[in-house]
N, C-alpha and C positions, 0 to 999 in steps of 0.2 A: 382788483381793477381800477384802472386811473379814471378820472373823473372826464367827463365829457367835455370838450372845448365850449367856455361859455358857462359852464355850470359854476353856482356860488357853492364854494366849499367851505369857507372859512367865514366867522363873523365875530367882530370883535364889538363889545356891548359897553358903552360908557357906564360906571358905576360909582357911587358915592360911598358905599357900603358894601364890600361883596359879597358878604355873609348875608346880608339881606336882601339883595337882588338876587342872590343864588337859591335863597329859600323860596321866593316869589315864584321865579320860572319853574323851579321844581313841584311847587304845590298847584302851582296854577295850570301849569302844561304837562307835567309830568316829567320835564329832562331830566336826566342823570346829571348827577354834578360831583365835582371833585372839588372840595373847598381849599385841601394844600395847594392845588395849582390853580384856583379861581376859574379852572375851565367846565366845559359842560358839552353835553352830548344831546342833540335834540335829531328826531327822526329825519333822516337826511343830511343831519349840517352837523357840524362840531363848530366850537369856538370859546371864547373866553370873555371874563369881563376887565375890564382896565381902569383904575382909576388916573390914567395918564390923559384920559380924553375927556372933556366936559360932554355932559347929557346935551343931546340937540335939539329937545323938545319938539315943536312942530315946524321948525327949521330946515331939516334936513329929511333925507330918505327916511320912508315907515317902512318896517319889517313886519308883515302879516303873518301871524300865526292861526294856525287851523285849530278848530275846536270841535270837539263833539257834541257838545250841548250849550246854548247860548247862556241861559239864567243862571246855572252852577258854575260855569267857569265866570262870570261877572262877578257871582259873589263869592269866589274864592279870590279874585283879584282885588276886590276891595278890603277884603278881611287880611289881604298880604301886603297892603299898604300902596296899591295902585289906585288909580282916580279914573273912573270913566268919563270920556268926553262926549256928553250929549247921548241920545236914544240912539239904539240900534236902525240899521235902514236896510231895506229887503232889496237885494240887487238881483234883477231881471227874473224875479221869483224863484232864484235857484240858491241863492245863500244869503245869511245876515252879515252885515258888516257894522263894525262898531269900533272906534279909535279909544284907548286910553292911554294913561301914562304911567311908566313903572314906577317903583319907590325912587330910581333915581333920578326922574324926570323924561326918560326917553320917551316919545312917541310912538306907539305900535298900534299894529290894528289886530283884529281878532275876526275870522272868517268862520261862521258855523253855519252847516247844511241847514236847508228848510225841511223839517221831519214832516211828515204825513198826518193828517188827525189823528188823536190818539184818544181812546176811550177813557174817561177817567172818572168812573163812576163815584157820585155821593149819596149816601143815605142819611136820613133825618132820624136820629136815636135819643133816648131818654137819657142815657149816660153814657158820654163820649168816653171817657177814661175806661168804664167796664167793658164796653164794646172793644176799643182798644184792645185791652188784653186778650179779651177773648179770642179776637181774628188773628191776635199776634199768634197764642198759643195755637190755636187751630192750625194755621198755615205755615207759621214760621215767619210772619210779617214784621218788619222793623218799624219804628214811629219815628217819624219824620218831623213832627210838630209838637205835638202833647198839649195838655191843657183840657180843662174841662168845657172848653165850647167849639173846638175843632180840632181835626186830628187828620193826618196824611200817612198811609202806611204802603209801604215800599217793599217790593221783592228783586232783590239784585239791586238796588238802587232805582228801581222803575217804579212810577206811581200804580199803584193797582186798587186803592179805594181811599175813598174819603168818607170822614164821619162829621156830622155837623149837629149840632144839638137842636132838637126841635122847636125849641122856644125863643134862643137867641137871633135876634133880629139882625146883628152886624149893619151892613150898607144895604141890604137888599129884602128886608123883612122877614117875617116868620116864613122857615119852609116847611114845615110838618104841617101836613093835611091833616084835615078833620075824618077822612075816611079811612077805609080798611090799608093797616099798613103794607106796602107792598105789593097791593092788588095786581096781579099778572106780570110782576116782575121777579125774575130769577138772577139772583149774583153768582154767576156762573166762572168758576176758577179751574180751568183747564190745563194740560201738560203738567199735572202735579206726580213729581216722580216718587215722592213717599206715602202713597195713597194708603197703604196699611196702616202705617203710623198715625195718619189724620185720621182714620177711622177710630185706632185707638186713644187719639187725643179727643175725638169726639164723645167718647164714653167717659172720658174724665171729667169734661166741660158738664155733663149731664145733659148733653143737647137733646132735643127732642127730633127723635127720627120721621121724616116724612116718606122717606123711599129707602130702605136698607141698601149694602150695597149689591150691586148688581151687575149684569154686563149688558151694553148697548153696542149693539144689539143685541136680544136676548140669545142664549145657546142654541145651536143648530139653526140660527137665521141668516146664515153669512157673515161677512166681516165687517161691512159697514165702517164706523169709525174704529171699532175693535179695542172700545176702552171699559173701563170700569165706571161707575158712579156712587157717589153717596149723597142724598139728600136729606139736609136738617134744616133746623128753624135757627136762627141767631136769638141774641136775648131779647130783640125786639120784634119777632115773628116773621123777619123777611126770609125767605126760603133761598138757602146757600147750598149751591149744587158743587160737589168737589169732582174733577173727572181725571183719571188716570191719563197718561200719553195714549192719542191715538195709535192704535196698533199693539198697543201693551197686552192687549186680552186679544189678538188675532188667533183667529179660528183656522186652522188650513182646510182647504176642500177634501 
């Protein structure tokens, strides 16, 4: 299929070190790179790095590159030798815009969509590292921070739980209350595909069972969410509910 009239089909990017520029765009934006020819393939675009043109800095056209998420993209850009120019700004409430210089000094823009508010539960615990190991083992989560004071736990790259030492004040003061731990709060992890394996891992952890595996709603009471649940206590006494995907325990009429 031929490109449409007026479509931008090829991009030459000035580079001082082709390998360094290639590594930057591959790591930050996921471009496919061929170092032998100094070429790349981006979504809807092909191009090549050239050392025969000088980087344009902020004096020429700015290429704006789309990103899924703002913070991880900027973090990779800085780690890859880029320099972020100022804070991101909100454009019409729909997208975040920020300019940065790539390793060669070319000024480029990053466009990231505005995301809806995300639940990012944080609980106060006695031993951050022990609790991190507990949740990693039970649910297969991944550590994204580590250390004795604070932890971020991810599932598939998405933040699902934060752990904070009860006594560490950081910049906000102590967050551990003096009352009953987690009173009225359930840490609910739904859509868990390996439900039976989680039940087995809960036994390995010796987790106190608040409600053994059961169907919601009970057998013979229709479909409803049609999933199974396990309610256990974590090392600090928080109630943790693990639920299989809705419909996994569907009950035909």
